[in-house]
C-alpha positions, 0 to 999 in steps of 0.5 A: 602673826599666824597665817589665815585659817582655811577650812578643809572638806571631808570625804568617804572612801579612798579616791583612785587617783589625783591630778592636777590642772596641767597634768597628772600626779604621783602616788607613793609614801612621801607625798603627791605632787602635781606636774606642771605642763607649762613652764612657770606653772606652780607644782602642788605637793600633798602629804600623805600622798594619793593612795596611802593606806597607813598615813600617820595620824600624828603627822596630820595633812600638809600641802606646800606649793613651789613656783606659786602661792596656795589659794583654796585647800580642801580636806574632807572626812565624812562631810565635816570640815577639818581646819587648818592654817596657811602660812604667812607666805602662803606656801605651806598649809598644815592641818590644825589638828591630828587625824582620826585613825582609820579615817578616809580623807580627801584633799584637793589644793590650788596653787597660783603663780605670779603670772597667774598659771594655776595647778590643782592637786588632789589626794585620798588617803587612809590614816592608820587604824592602830589605836592605843589601849589608853582611852578617854573614859569620861568627861565630868561635868556631864553634857549640859550639866549646871554645876557649881563655881568650884567645879573641876573638870575631869578627863578621865582615862581607862588606864595610866597615860605614858609621861611622854604623851602628857604634854601632847594630850594638855596641848590638844585640849581646847577649853572656852568659857563666856568669861575668860578664866585662868586656871591650870591642869594637873595629872592625878594618879589612880590613888589621887583620883576620887573614883580610881581613874587616872585623870587630867583635871582643870581647876580655875585659880579662882572660883568660876563667874557665875552664869556662863557656859563652858565648852571643852574638846579634847582633840584625842584622835590621832595623838602619839600615845605610845609606840605607833599607836594613837588616840582613838576619838575626839570628846567634846563636853559643854556644860554651864555654870549656875548661881554661885552657891556657897556653904559655910559650916562652923563646928563650934557654933553648930551653925550652916549659912548658906548663901546664893550670889553672895546674899545669905538665903538660909541657915540652920543648926547642924551637928558635925563629927563627935570624935573619939575613934582614932584608928591605926592610920592615926586619923580620928574618923569621927571628926569632920574634916576642915577645909573647902569641900565641893558637893559631889553627888546626891544620893536619895537614901545612902547606905553608911557604915564606918570605915575599917570596922566590920559587923560586931566591932566596937563603934559599928553601924549600918544605916540608911540615911535620907537626903545625902549630899556627898562632900568627900570620899571619906564618907562626909555628907550633909544629910538628914538627922536620924539620932538625937535631935537635941544635938543640932545647933548645940554639940557635935554627935555625928560619925562625921557627916553634917547632920541637918533637920529633915527640911534643910537636908532635903532642900539643900539636896534638891537645891545644890549643884555638883561643884558648890563650895562648902567650907567647914571650920572649927575641927581638928582634922584637916581635908586633905587635897586628894579627898574627894574634890578638895582641890581648893585645899592646894595652892594654885602654884602648886596646882600647876606644878602637876601639869605637863606644861608646867604653866597656867592657861586662859580659856578662850572666849566663847560666844 
């Protein structure tokens, strides 16, 4: 059973001295220890020591008691309480998370002996300012965004994360949701990431339950990232899971069926990719991909051109298409039809997108969230798992194997 958690208080600036109820304190690199004046008075040791100017953020704060047990332990940083945990025997206290690089901390701790004698010790120190060049670039979804039930969670970095730091980073992430949800993290290289940023991505085992809140904190500040360099800052994000939106599109029946919370609310005729443009990579780029797509973003007027071609090449086009909802990185959108209207609901005439009537495309553009699940069937081109946000194409055990810890997690309950 874990020990009782205690709050710590934070401070600005470096204090000049430390002391105990029965004597002065020692500085130095190891720790600050109270000096008992009377026989039987307990000793309190605080690490980092008072006056330390380059304390390692990854070591946190440790307080120990000899000849007694710890009572109140308080640590402050800019007025924000820093959490910590007391051991079962009440002789050791340690901060829960790493320290903020460059942060000025003040610690106060009291211990009491079995005979009732007490000692209070204090320490003020600064954490090392040595931050790593690898930083958290962004977290997706956006703050307070409402997303679909298929939505992954992205922690994006500005550069590749060293292998040895990955497990530590995974352990530093707190993810909570109103309904506890099983899922797993997976590390994506820049080549696998939808926007070229190395990422740590959380995917639920099953779609999120609708109508709940999700909270994420990356305790990145102070994590050991490289040789004697540390993560620069923590990142937090809170977002909402909205209604359950699902879309099923069949290339053979040429129909789109849209459901909200399990009930069909709209259908319309569509036209998918005609095919017939197999390039050097062996892929027919005019075929729509079959698989579980996620809606990614919405563009009021999207410029579309064929991949691998230039002006003058056979099959070249350059069009501006309205009401475009992206569903992959290979140029697939659900958008307004701009060509032969007789194709809709009858045959596949598009360059690979899902052409829809203007009213349906505009409605879907405004109605859909990012992270809604769009399942396309009936084509001869499969959706690759790293094409956009197609992570549901991968089995959950295989997805989990990409975690540095190699196991799934369950989100903690969020009130």
